[in-house]
PDB file of the backbone (N, CA, C, O) and the ligand in Angstrom, with CONECT records:
HET     ZN  A 101       1
ATOM      1  N   MET A   1     -26.297 -33.666  61.084  1.00  0.00           N
ATOM      2  CA  MET A   1     -25.980 -32.775  62.227  1.00  0.00           C
ATOM      3  C   MET A   1     -24.941 -31.826  61.893  1.00  0.00           C
ATOM      4  O   MET A   1     -25.063 -30.619  62.105  1.00  0.00           O
ATOM      5  N   LYS A   2     -23.842 -32.399  61.333  1.00  0.00           N
ATOM      6  CA  LYS A   2     -22.685 -31.549  60.955  1.00  0.00           C
ATOM      7  C   LYS A   2     -23.177 -30.459  59.926  1.00  0.00           C
ATOM      8  O   LYS A   2     -22.822 -29.282  59.992  1.00  0.00           O
ATOM      9  N   THR A   3     -24.013 -30.955  58.988  1.00  0.00           N
ATOM     10  CA  THR A   3     -24.370 -30.010  57.960  1.00  0.00           C
ATOM     11  C   THR A   3     -25.219 -28.845  58.572  1.00  0.00           C
ATOM     12  O   THR A   3     -25.062 -27.694  58.164  1.00  0.00           O
ATOM     13  N   LEU A   4     -26.078 -29.139  59.507  1.00  0.00           N
ATOM     14  CA  LEU A   4     -26.867 -28.109  60.218  1.00  0.00           C
ATOM     15  C   LEU A   4     -25.946 -27.098  60.878  1.00  0.00           C
ATOM     16  O   LEU A   4     -26.214 -25.897  60.844  1.00  0.00           O
ATOM     17  N   LEU A   5     -24.866 -27.574  61.476  1.00  0.00           N
ATOM     18  CA  LEU A   5     -23.920 -26.756  62.158  1.00  0.00           C
ATOM     19  C   LEU A   5     -23.293 -25.771  61.122  1.00  0.00           C
ATOM     20  O   LEU A   5     -23.209 -24.570  61.378  1.00  0.00           O
ATOM     21  N   ILE A   6     -22.875 -26.282  59.997  1.00  0.00           N
ATOM     22  CA  ILE A   6     -22.210 -25.522  58.897  1.00  0.00           C
ATOM     23  C   ILE A   6     -23.203 -24.451  58.424  1.00  0.00           C
ATOM     24  O   ILE A   6     -22.817 -23.301  58.215  1.00  0.00           O
ATOM     25  N   ILE A   7     -24.439 -24.812  58.260  1.00  0.00           N
ATOM     26  CA  ILE A   7     -25.387 -23.763  57.877  1.00  0.00           C
ATOM     27  C   ILE A   7     -25.670 -22.746  58.886  1.00  0.00           C
ATOM     28  O   ILE A   7     -25.894 -21.585  58.543  1.00  0.00           O
ATOM     29  N   PHE A   8     -25.675 -23.123  60.156  1.00  0.00           N
ATOM     30  CA  PHE A   8     -25.832 -22.168  61.256  1.00  0.00           C
ATOM     31  C   PHE A   8     -24.603 -21.208  61.197  1.00  0.00           C
ATOM     32  O   PHE A   8     -24.779 -19.991  61.263  1.00  0.00           O
ATOM     33  N   PHE A   9     -23.442 -21.716  61.082  1.00  0.00           N
ATOM     34  CA  PHE A   9     -22.282 -20.826  61.106  1.00  0.00           C
ATOM     35  C   PHE A   9     -22.251 -19.864  59.886  1.00  0.00           C
ATOM     36  O   PHE A   9     -21.794 -18.724  59.968  1.00  0.00           O
ATOM     37  N   PHE A  10     -22.731 -20.361  58.826  1.00  0.00           N
ATOM     38  CA  PHE A  10     -22.805 -19.612  57.555  1.00  0.00           C
ATOM     39  C   PHE A  10     -23.701 -18.379  57.718  1.00  0.00           C
ATOM     40  O   PHE A  10     -23.376 -17.264  57.310  1.00  0.00           O
ATOM     41  N   PHE A  11     -24.829 -18.653  58.332  1.00  0.00           N
ATOM     42  CA  PHE A  11     -25.844 -17.515  58.493  1.00  0.00           C
ATOM     43  C   PHE A  11     -25.390 -16.593  59.570  1.00  0.00           C
ATOM     44  O   PHE A  11     -25.606 -15.387  59.447  1.00  0.00           O
ATOM     45  N   ALA A  12     -24.767 -17.076  60.635  1.00  0.00           N
ATOM     46  CA  ALA A  12     -24.382 -16.273  61.764  1.00  0.00           C
ATOM     47  C   ALA A  12     -23.260 -15.315  61.244  1.00  0.00           C
ATOM     48  O   ALA A  12     -23.240 -14.138  61.604  1.00  0.00           O
ATOM     49  N   ASN A  13     -22.336 -15.832  60.400  1.00  0.00           N
ATOM     50  CA  ASN A  13     -21.257 -15.157  59.856  1.00  0.00           C
ATOM     51  C   ASN A  13     -21.810 -14.044  58.877  1.00  0.00           C
ATOM     52  O   ASN A  13     -21.324 -12.913  58.885  1.00  0.00           O
ATOM     53  N   THR A  14     -22.794 -14.388  58.073  1.00  0.00           N
ATOM     54  CA  THR A  14     -23.390 -13.420  57.166  1.00  0.00           C
ATOM     55  C   THR A  14     -23.967 -12.235  57.864  1.00  0.00           C
ATOM     56  O   THR A  14     -23.854 -11.096  57.411  1.00  0.00           O
ATOM     57  N   THR A  15     -24.596 -12.523  58.990  1.00  0.00           N
ATOM     58  CA  THR A  15     -25.213 -11.451  59.746  1.00  0.00           C
ATOM     59  C   THR A  15     -24.229 -10.537  60.362  1.00  0.00           C
ATOM     60  O   THR A  15     -24.433  -9.326  60.449  1.00  0.00           O
ATOM     61  N   CYS A  16     -23.041 -11.190  60.837  1.00  0.00           N
ATOM     62  CA  CYS A  16     -22.085 -10.371  61.468  1.00  0.00           C
ATOM     63  C   CYS A  16     -21.338  -9.449  60.445  1.00  0.00           C
ATOM     64  O   CYS A  16     -20.968  -8.328  60.794  1.00  0.00           O
ATOM     65  N   THR A  17     -21.126  -9.907  59.224  1.00  0.00           N
ATOM     66  CA  THR A  17     -20.292  -9.185  58.247  1.00  0.00           C
ATOM     67  C   THR A  17     -21.096  -8.286  57.378  1.00  0.00           C
ATOM     68  O   THR A  17     -20.525  -7.573  56.553  1.00  0.00           O
ATOM     69  N   GLU A  18     -22.386  -8.277  57.513  1.00  0.00           N
ATOM     70  CA  GLU A  18     -23.305  -7.583  56.637  1.00  0.00           C
ATOM     71  C   GLU A  18     -23.067  -6.103  56.981  1.00  0.00           C
ATOM     72  O   GLU A  18     -23.073  -5.738  58.157  1.00  0.00           O
ATOM     73  N   SER A  19     -22.857  -5.247  55.967  1.00  0.00           N
ATOM     74  CA  SER A  19     -22.602  -3.895  56.208  1.00  0.00           C
ATOM     75  C   SER A  19     -23.624  -3.002  55.327  1.00  0.00           C
ATOM     76  O   SER A  19     -23.580  -2.999  54.097  1.00  0.00           O
ATOM     77  N   THR A  20     -24.464  -2.315  56.012  1.00  0.00           N
ATOM     78  CA  THR A  20     -25.329  -1.436  55.358  1.00  0.00           C
ATOM     79  C   THR A  20     -24.836  -0.017  55.324  1.00  0.00           C
ATOM     80  O   THR A  20     -24.355   0.513  56.326  1.00  0.00           O
ATOM     81  N   THR A  21     -24.953   0.582  54.200  1.00  0.00           N
ATOM     82  CA  THR A  21     -24.378   1.945  54.115  1.00  0.00           C
ATOM     83  C   THR A  21     -25.527   2.931  54.505  1.00  0.00           C
ATOM     84  O   THR A  21     -26.668   2.852  54.049  1.00  0.00           O
ATOM     85  N   VAL A  22     -25.105   3.858  55.390  1.00  0.00           N
ATOM     86  CA  VAL A  22     -26.033   4.863  55.846  1.00  0.00           C
ATOM     87  C   VAL A  22     -25.437   6.218  55.617  1.00  0.00           C
ATOM     88  O   VAL A  22     -24.237   6.328  55.362  1.00  0.00           O
ATOM     89  N   TYR A  23     -26.257   7.284  55.701  1.00  0.00           N
ATOM     90  CA  TYR A  23     -25.771   8.628  55.496  1.00  0.00           C
ATOM     91  C   TYR A  23     -25.999   9.436  56.783  1.00  0.00           C
ATOM     92  O   TYR A  23     -27.015   9.351  57.473  1.00  0.00           O
ATOM     93  N   ILE A  24     -24.963  10.216  57.027  1.00  0.00           N
ATOM     94  CA  ILE A  24     -25.230  11.201  58.160  1.00  0.00           C
ATOM     95  C   ILE A  24     -24.758  12.599  57.728  1.00  0.00           C
ATOM     96  O   ILE A  24     -23.907  12.795  56.861  1.00  0.00           O
ATOM     97  N   CYS A  25     -25.413  13.565  58.436  1.00  0.00           N
ATOM     98  CA  CYS A  25     -25.062  14.931  58.154  1.00  0.00           C
ATOM     99  C   CYS A  25     -23.868  15.220  59.082  1.00  0.00           C
ATOM    100  O   CYS A  25     -23.911  14.957  60.283  1.00  0.00           O
ATOM    101  N   ASN A  26     -22.816  15.764  58.485  1.00  0.00           N
ATOM    102  CA  ASN A  26     -21.573  16.035  59.229  1.00  0.00           C
ATOM    103  C   ASN A  26     -21.633  17.336  59.988  1.00  0.00           C
ATOM    104  O   ASN A  26     -20.846  18.254  59.754  1.00  0.00           O
ATOM    105  N   SER A  27     -22.534  17.395  60.856  1.00  0.00           N
ATOM    106  CA  SER A  27     -22.672  18.666  61.727  1.00  0.00           C
ATOM    107  C   SER A  27     -22.513  18.211  63.208  1.00  0.00           C
ATOM    108  O   SER A  27     -22.686  17.036  63.535  1.00  0.00           O
ATOM    109  N   ASN A  28     -22.203  19.115  64.018  1.00  0.00           N
ATOM    110  CA  ASN A  28     -21.840  18.794  65.428  1.00  0.00           C
ATOM    111  C   ASN A  28     -23.118  18.163  66.173  1.00  0.00           C
ATOM    112  O   ASN A  28     -22.973  17.255  66.991  1.00  0.00           O
ATOM    113  N   GLY A  29     -24.217  18.627  65.887  1.00  0.00           N
ATOM    114  CA  GLY A  29     -25.491  18.242  66.565  1.00  0.00           C
ATOM    115  C   GLY A  29     -26.114  16.918  65.919  1.00  0.00           C
ATOM    116  O   GLY A  29     -27.076  16.376  66.463  1.00  0.00           O
ATOM    117  N   ALA A  30     -25.589  16.445  64.835  1.00  0.00           N
ATOM    118  CA  ALA A  30     -26.183  15.316  64.192  1.00  0.00           C
ATOM    119  C   ALA A  30     -26.256  14.137  64.958  1.00  0.00           C
ATOM    120  O   ALA A  30     -25.190  13.634  65.314  1.00  0.00           O
ATOM    121  N   LYS A  31     -27.351  13.587  65.287  1.00  0.00           N
ATOM    122  CA  LYS A  31     -27.454  12.297  66.074  1.00  0.00           C
ATOM    123  C   LYS A  31     -28.054  11.233  65.404  1.00  0.00           C
ATOM    124  O   LYS A  31     -28.216  10.146  65.960  1.00  0.00           O
ATOM    125  N   LYS A  32     -28.444  11.485  64.094  1.00  0.00           N
ATOM    126  CA  LYS A  32     -29.319  10.507  63.316  1.00  0.00           C
ATOM    127  C   LYS A  32     -28.484  10.022  62.092  1.00  0.00           C
ATOM    128  O   LYS A  32     -27.598  10.674  61.540  1.00  0.00           O
ATOM    129  N   TYR A  33     -28.907   8.776  61.758  1.00  0.00           N
ATOM    130  CA  TYR A  33     -28.407   8.225  60.466  1.00  0.00           C
ATOM    131  C   TYR A  33     -29.534   8.071  59.543  1.00  0.00           C
ATOM    132  O   TYR A  33     -30.672   7.902  59.981  1.00  0.00           O
ATOM    133  N   HIS A  34     -29.277   8.122  58.273  1.00  0.00           N
ATOM    134  CA  HIS A  34     -30.316   8.000  57.285  1.00  0.00           C
ATOM    135  C   HIS A  34     -29.981   6.791  56.282  1.00  0.00           C
ATOM    136  O   HIS A  34     -28.852   6.483  55.899  1.00  0.00           O
ATOM    137  N   LEU A  35     -31.081   6.224  55.967  1.00  0.00           N
ATOM    138  CA  LEU A  35     -30.941   5.018  54.968  1.00  0.00           C
ATOM    139  C   LEU A  35     -30.908   5.479  53.600  1.00  0.00           C
ATOM    140  O   LEU A  35     -30.325   4.820  52.738  1.00  0.00           O
ATOM    141  N   LYS A  36     -31.530   6.635  53.326  1.00  0.00           N
ATOM    142  CA  LYS A  36     -31.591   7.120  51.984  1.00  0.00           C
ATOM    143  C   LYS A  36     -30.914   8.486  51.837  1.00  0.00           C
ATOM    144  O   LYS A  36     -31.097   9.388  52.654  1.00  0.00           O
ATOM    145  N   GLU A  37     -30.154   8.598  50.804  1.00  0.00           N
ATOM    146  CA  GLU A  37     -29.323   9.778  50.602  1.00  0.00           C
ATOM    147  C   GLU A  37     -30.243  11.037  50.366  1.00  0.00           C
ATOM    148  O   GLU A  37     -29.866  12.171  50.659  1.00  0.00           O
ATOM    149  N   ASN A  38     -31.441  10.767  49.832  1.00  0.00           N
ATOM    150  CA  ASN A  38     -32.392  11.822  49.466  1.00  0.00           C
ATOM    151  C   ASN A  38     -33.387  11.969  50.566  1.00  0.00           C
ATOM    152  O   ASN A  38     -34.440  12.560  50.329  1.00  0.00           O
ATOM    153  N   CYS A  39     -33.138  11.472  51.770  1.00  0.00           N
ATOM    154  CA  CYS A  39     -34.159  11.589  52.850  1.00  0.00           C
ATOM    155  C   CYS A  39     -34.410  13.071  53.178  1.00  0.00           C
ATOM    156  O   CYS A  39     -33.531  13.929  53.096  1.00  0.00           O
ATOM    157  N   LYS A  40     -35.706  13.310  53.565  1.00  0.00           N
ATOM    158  CA  LYS A  40     -36.142  14.565  54.019  1.00  0.00           C
ATOM    159  C   LYS A  40     -35.375  15.089  55.098  1.00  0.00           C
ATOM    160  O   LYS A  40     -35.112  16.292  55.100  1.00  0.00           O
ATOM    161  N   GLY A  41     -34.969  14.321  56.046  1.00  0.00           N
ATOM    162  CA  GLY A  41     -34.157  14.779  57.139  1.00  0.00           C
ATOM    163  C   GLY A  41     -32.738  15.216  56.807  1.00  0.00           C
ATOM    164  O   GLY A  41     -32.088  15.949  57.553  1.00  0.00           O
ATOM    165  N   LEU A  42     -32.288  14.734  55.655  1.00  0.00           N
ATOM    166  CA  LEU A  42     -30.945  15.157  55.173  1.00  0.00           C
ATOM    167  C   LEU A  42     -30.949  16.386  54.319  1.00  0.00           C
ATOM    168  O   LEU A  42     -29.946  17.081  54.159  1.00  0.00           O
ATOM    169  N   SER A  43     -32.197  16.643  53.737  1.00  0.00           N
ATOM    170  CA  SER A  43     -32.326  17.813  52.816  1.00  0.00           C
ATOM    171  C   SER A  43     -32.147  19.178  53.542  1.00  0.00           C
ATOM    172  O   SER A  43     -31.960  20.204  52.889  1.00  0.00           O
ATOM    173  N   THR A  44     -32.205  19.178  54.861  1.00  0.00           N
ATOM    174  CA  THR A  44     -31.960  20.396  55.606  1.00  0.00           C
ATOM    175  C   THR A  44     -30.541  20.504  56.077  1.00  0.00           C
ATOM    176  O   THR A  44     -30.177  21.434  56.798  1.00  0.00           O
ATOM    177  N   CYS A  45     -29.720  19.526  55.657  1.00  0.00           N
ATOM    178  CA  CYS A  45     -28.369  19.460  56.206  1.00  0.00           C
ATOM    179  C   CYS A  45     -27.534  20.558  55.499  1.00  0.00           C
ATOM    180  O   CYS A  45     -27.428  20.621  54.274  1.00  0.00           O
ATOM    181  N   GLN A  46     -26.961  21.403  56.350  1.00  0.00           N
ATOM    182  CA  GLN A  46     -26.099  22.500  55.752  1.00  0.00           C
ATOM    183  C   GLN A  46     -24.656  22.195  55.716  1.00  0.00           C
ATOM    184  O   GLN A  46     -23.809  23.016  55.365  1.00  0.00           O
ATOM    185  N   HIS A  47     -24.386  20.898  56.119  1.00  0.00           N
ATOM    186  CA  HIS A  47     -22.952  20.442  56.124  1.00  0.00           C
ATOM    187  C   HIS A  47     -22.769  19.378  55.082  1.00  0.00           C
ATOM    188  O   HIS A  47     -23.636  19.167  54.234  1.00  0.00           O
ATOM    189  N   LYS A  48     -21.625  18.696  55.143  1.00  0.00           N
ATOM    190  CA  LYS A  48     -21.262  17.665  54.250  1.00  0.00           C
ATOM    191  C   LYS A  48     -22.049  16.461  54.662  1.00  0.00           C
ATOM    192  O   LYS A  48     -22.214  16.199  55.853  1.00  0.00           O
ATOM    193  N   ILE A  49     -22.578  15.663  53.620  1.00  0.00           N
ATOM    194  CA  ILE A  49     -23.198  14.375  53.972  1.00  0.00           C
ATOM    195  C   ILE A  49     -22.116  13.299  53.876  1.00  0.00           C
ATOM    196  O   ILE A  49     -21.380  13.195  52.894  1.00  0.00           O
ATOM    197  N   LEU A  50     -22.063  12.545  54.896  1.00  0.00           N
ATOM    198  CA  LEU A  50     -21.038  11.473  54.918  1.00  0.00           C
ATOM    199  C   LEU A  50     -21.736  10.146  54.794  1.00  0.00           C
ATOM    200  O   LEU A  50     -22.854   9.933  55.263  1.00  0.00           O
ATOM    201  N   LYS A  51     -20.988   9.232  54.111  1.00  0.00           N
ATOM    202  CA  LYS A  51     -21.442   7.874  54.003  1.00  0.00           C
ATOM    203  C   LYS A  51     -20.676   6.995  55.018  1.00  0.00           C
ATOM    204  O   LYS A  51     -19.468   7.161  55.189  1.00  0.00           O
ATOM    205  N   MET A  52     -21.316   6.148  55.628  1.00  0.00           N
ATOM    206  CA  MET A  52     -20.576   5.162  56.544  1.00  0.00           C
ATOM    207  C   MET A  52     -21.452   3.880  56.702  1.00  0.00           C
ATOM    208  O   MET A  52     -22.605   3.787  56.281  1.00  0.00           O
ATOM    209  N   THR A  53     -20.798   2.954  57.326  1.00  0.00           N
ATOM    210  CA  THR A  53     -21.573   1.688  57.566  1.00  0.00           C
ATOM    211  C   THR A  53     -22.521   1.916  58.816  1.00  0.00           C
ATOM    212  O   THR A  53     -22.263   2.733  59.699  1.00  0.00           O
ATOM    213  N   LEU A  54     -23.552   1.176  58.799  1.00  0.00           N
ATOM    214  CA  LEU A  54     -24.586   1.160  59.885  1.00  0.00           C
ATOM    215  C   LEU A  54     -23.871   0.954  61.214  1.00  0.00           C
ATOM    216  O   LEU A  54     -24.141   1.609  62.221  1.00  0.00           O
ATOM    217  N   GLU A  55     -22.940   0.001  61.156  1.00  0.00           N
ATOM    218  CA  GLU A  55     -22.198  -0.415  62.384  1.00  0.00           C
ATOM    219  C   GLU A  55     -21.448   0.805  63.006  1.00  0.00           C
ATOM    220  O   GLU A  55     -21.446   0.989  64.224  1.00  0.00           O
ATOM    221  N   LYS A  56     -20.814   1.631  62.130  1.00  0.00           N
ATOM    222  CA  LYS A  56     -20.089   2.715  62.567  1.00  0.00           C
ATOM    223  C   LYS A  56     -20.991   3.783  63.112  1.00  0.00           C
ATOM    224  O   LYS A  56     -20.697   4.354  64.161  1.00  0.00           O
ATOM    225  N   ALA A  57     -22.118   4.085  62.416  1.00  0.00           N
ATOM    226  CA  ALA A  57     -23.024   4.992  62.874  1.00  0.00           C
ATOM    227  C   ALA A  57     -23.603   4.791  64.236  1.00  0.00           C
ATOM    228  O   ALA A  57     -23.780   5.690  65.058  1.00  0.00           O
ATOM    229  N   LYS A  58     -23.904   3.416  64.409  1.00  0.00           N
ATOM    230  CA  LYS A  58     -24.387   3.013  65.718  1.00  0.00           C
ATOM    231  C   LYS A  58     -23.366   3.101  66.811  1.00  0.00           C
ATOM    232  O   LYS A  58     -23.685   3.439  67.950  1.00  0.00           O
ATOM    233  N   ALA A  59     -22.072   2.781  66.450  1.00  0.00           N
ATOM    234  CA  ALA A  59     -20.985   2.903  67.402  1.00  0.00           C
ATOM    235  C   ALA A  59     -20.802   4.283  67.815  1.00  0.00           C
ATOM    236  O   ALA A  59     -20.378   4.510  68.948  1.00  0.00           O
ATOM    237  N   ASP A  60     -21.104   5.326  66.932  1.00  0.00           N
ATOM    238  CA  ASP A  60     -21.032   6.693  67.152  1.00  0.00           C
ATOM    239  C   ASP A  60     -22.205   7.234  68.033  1.00  0.00           C
ATOM    240  O   ASP A  60     -22.238   8.400  68.426  1.00  0.00           O
ATOM    241  N   GLY A  61     -23.109   6.359  68.297  1.00  0.00           N
ATOM    242  CA  GLY A  61     -24.248   6.674  69.141  1.00  0.00           C
ATOM    243  C   GLY A  61     -25.404   7.327  68.330  1.00  0.00           C
ATOM    244  O   GLY A  61     -26.250   7.993  68.927  1.00  0.00           O
ATOM    245  N   LYS A  62     -25.459   7.154  66.992  1.00  0.00           N
ATOM    246  CA  LYS A  62     -26.397   7.697  66.154  1.00  0.00           C
ATOM    247  C   LYS A  62     -27.637   6.712  66.071  1.00  0.00           C
ATOM    248  O   LYS A  62     -27.512   5.487  66.085  1.00  0.00           O
ATOM    249  N   THR A  63     -28.827   7.372  65.985  1.00  0.00           N
ATOM    250  CA  THR A  63     -30.038   6.567  65.864  1.00  0.00           C
ATOM    251  C   THR A  63     -30.812   6.895  64.568  1.00  0.00           C
ATOM    252  O   THR A  63     -30.597   7.915  63.914  1.00  0.00           O
ATOM    253  N   LEU A  64     -31.703   5.982  64.253  1.00  0.00           N
ATOM    254  CA  LEU A  64     -32.416   6.082  62.867  1.00  0.00           C
ATOM    255  C   LEU A  64     -33.203   7.402  62.894  1.00  0.00           C
ATOM    256  O   LEU A  64     -33.869   7.723  63.878  1.00  0.00           O
ATOM    257  N   CYS A  65     -33.114   8.124  61.837  1.00  0.00           N
ATOM    258  CA  CYS A  65     -33.867   9.337  61.530  1.00  0.00           C
ATOM    259  C   CYS A  65     -35.430   9.088  61.579  1.00  0.00           C
ATOM    260  O   CYS A  65     -35.911   8.045  61.138  1.00  0.00           O
ATOM    261  N   GLY A  66     -36.141  10.017  62.094  1.00  0.00           N
ATOM    262  CA  GLY A  66     -37.615   9.927  62.243  1.00  0.00           C
ATOM    263  C   GLY A  66     -38.332   9.875  60.859  1.00  0.00           C
ATOM    264  O   GLY A  66     -39.463   9.402  60.748  1.00  0.00           O
ATOM    265  N   TRP A  67     -37.658  10.357  59.856  1.00  0.00           N
ATOM    266  CA  TRP A  67     -38.389  10.424  58.509  1.00  0.00           C
ATOM    267  C   TRP A  67     -38.352   9.041  57.802  1.00  0.00           C
ATOM    268  O   TRP A  67     -39.153   8.798  56.899  1.00  0.00           O
ATOM    269  N   GLU A  68     -37.456   8.165  58.194  1.00  0.00           N
ATOM    270  CA  GLU A  68     -37.368   6.867  57.519  1.00  0.00           C
ATOM    271  C   GLU A  68     -38.697   5.983  57.810  1.00  0.00           C
ATOM    272  O   GLU A  68     -39.328   6.061  58.864  1.00  0.00           O
ATOM    273  N   ASP A  69     -39.007   5.194  56.808  1.00  0.00           N
ATOM    274  CA  ASP A  69     -40.162   4.285  57.068  1.00  0.00           C
ATOM    275  C   ASP A  69     -39.728   2.915  57.245  1.00  0.00           C
ATOM    276  O   ASP A  69     -40.554   2.030  57.469  1.00  0.00           O
TER     277      ASP A  69
HETATM  278 ZN    ZN A 101     -33.520  10.201  57.298  1.00  0.00          ZN2+
END
């Protein structure tokens, strides 16, 4: 039982600390984040492309780009 608890906490902790890098276009109207730096949606970006964690992108109110599969 104790072992099961340790395994549970290990996985819960892994999920919480997992950080995915995403890309956003640094323009005022940008509301999307991208999983790939060479995404179609980013190719039209006229501004700087910023790298950040998925958590931060979501905290900023960004949603996944429609081009991602
Ligand atoms: Zn995209």
